[in-house]
C-alpha positions in Angstrom: -42.2 -12.0 -42.6 -45.4 -10.0 -43.5 -45.1 -6.4 -43.4 -48.6 -4.8 -43.1 -49.8 -1.1 -43.2 -52.7 1.1 -43.9 -53.0 4.2 -46.0 -56.0 6.6 -46.3 -55.7 6.8 -50.3 -54.7 4.3 -53.0 -51.1 4.4 -53.6 -51.3 1.8 -56.4 -48.2 -0.2 -55.4 -47.1 -1.9 -52.0 -43.4 -1.9 -51.5 -41.1 -2.6 -48.7 -37.3 -1.5 -49.4 -35.1 -3.4 -46.8 -31.5 -4.3 -46.0 -28.7 -4.7 -43.3 -27.9 -1.2 -42.9 -29.4 -0.1 -46.4 -32.3 -0.5 -48.7 -30.7 -3.2 -51.1 -33.8 -5.0 -51.4 -37.2 -4.3 -52.7 -40.3 -6.7 -52.1 -43.7 -5.8 -53.6 -47.1 -7.0 -52.3 -50.8 -5.7 -52.7 -53.4 -3.6 -50.9 -56.9 -4.5 -50.2 -59.6 -1.9 -50.1 -61.4 -1.8 -46.6 -64.5 -0.2 -45.9 -65.5 0.1 -42.2 -69.1 -0.6 -40.9 -69.8 2.6 -39.4 -72.2 5.5 -40.4 -69.4 7.1 -42.3 -68.0 4.0 -44.2 -64.5 5.2 -44.2 -62.2 3.6 -46.6 -58.8 2.6 -46.2 -56.0 0.6 -48.0 -54.5 -2.4 -46.2 -51.1 -3.2 -47.6 -49.2 -6.4 -47.2 -46.0 -7.3 -48.3 -44.0 -10.8 -47.7 -40.4 -10.6 -46.8 -38.5 -13.6 -47.7 -35.0 -15.3 -47.3 -34.4 -13.2 -44.1 -31.6 -14.7 -41.8 -32.9 -15.8 -38.4 -31.6 -13.2 -35.7 -30.4 -10.8 -38.1 -31.5 -7.1 -37.8 -33.0 -5.2 -41.0 -34.1 -1.7 -41.6 -37.1 -1.3 -43.7 -39.3 1.3 -44.9 -42.8 1.0 -46.6 -44.4 3.1 -49.3 -44.5 3.9 -53.2 -43.5 6.5 -55.6 -46.0 8.7 -53.8 -44.1 8.7 -50.5 -42.3 6.6 -48.0 -42.6 5.9 -44.3 -40.1 6.5 -41.4 -37.5 4.0 -41.3 -38.2 0.6 -39.0 -36.1 -2.0 -37.7 -36.9 -5.8 -37.4 -35.1 -8.8 -36.0 -35.7 -12.0 -38.0 -37.4 -14.3 -36.0 -34.9 -16.9 -34.2 -35.7 -20.0 -32.0 -34.9 -19.6 -28.4 -32.0 -21.7 -27.1 -34.6 -23.4 -24.9 -36.8 -23.9 -28.0 -39.8 -22.2 -29.3 -40.8 -18.8 -29.3 -42.8 -16.7 -26.7 -45.6 -14.5 -28.0 -47.4 -11.5 -26.8 -51.1 -11.4 -28.1 -53.7 -8.8 -27.6 -56.9 -7.6 -29.1 -59.5 -4.9 -29.0 -58.0 -2.0 -26.8 -61.5 0.1 -26.6 -61.2 3.7 -27.1 -59.7 4.5 -23.5 -58.3 1.6 -22.0 -55.1 0.4 -23.5 -53.2 -0.9 -20.4 -51.8 -4.0 -21.7 -50.2 -2.2 -24.6 -47.4 -0.4 -22.7 -46.5 -3.9 -20.7 -46.3 -5.7 -24.2 -44.1 -2.8 -25.8 -41.8 -3.1 -22.8 -41.6 -6.9 -23.1 -40.7 -6.5 -26.8 -38.1 -3.7 -26.2 -36.5 -6.1 -23.7 -36.6 -9.1 -26.0 -38.9 -11.0 -23.6 -41.3 -11.8 -26.2 -40.3 -12.9 -29.8 -43.7 -12.2 -31.7 -46.5 -9.5 -31.2 -50.3 -10.6 -32.6 -52.7 -8.1 -32.7 -55.7 -9.9 -32.7 -58.1 -7.3 -34.2 -59.9 -4.1 -33.3 -63.5 -2.9 -33.7 
């Protein structure tokens, strides 16, 4: 499973600490400098770390960061095929700046385990 996050400054390391009720494992990834196409040419660092060997259906806790600081603690459940086969995806794209009506519905469906994967297809 890929974990992706954004920072405003270069943290030099992209780490995820994770485990089942603890932070026993650490995975390291990389970051890419992104400069937006607007007038201000804002710079952001997009971090990506791959978590491997996750057990299907198992819940893990994790946080992201580096020696400069850590995020809040989050939880994920490793993807497991449904009993009737396959997976159910929730897909959304550019929400605009004022109309994010679909986001609440997708969030509710994810919280009720009605969808297995959420794919954000881009912004801007």
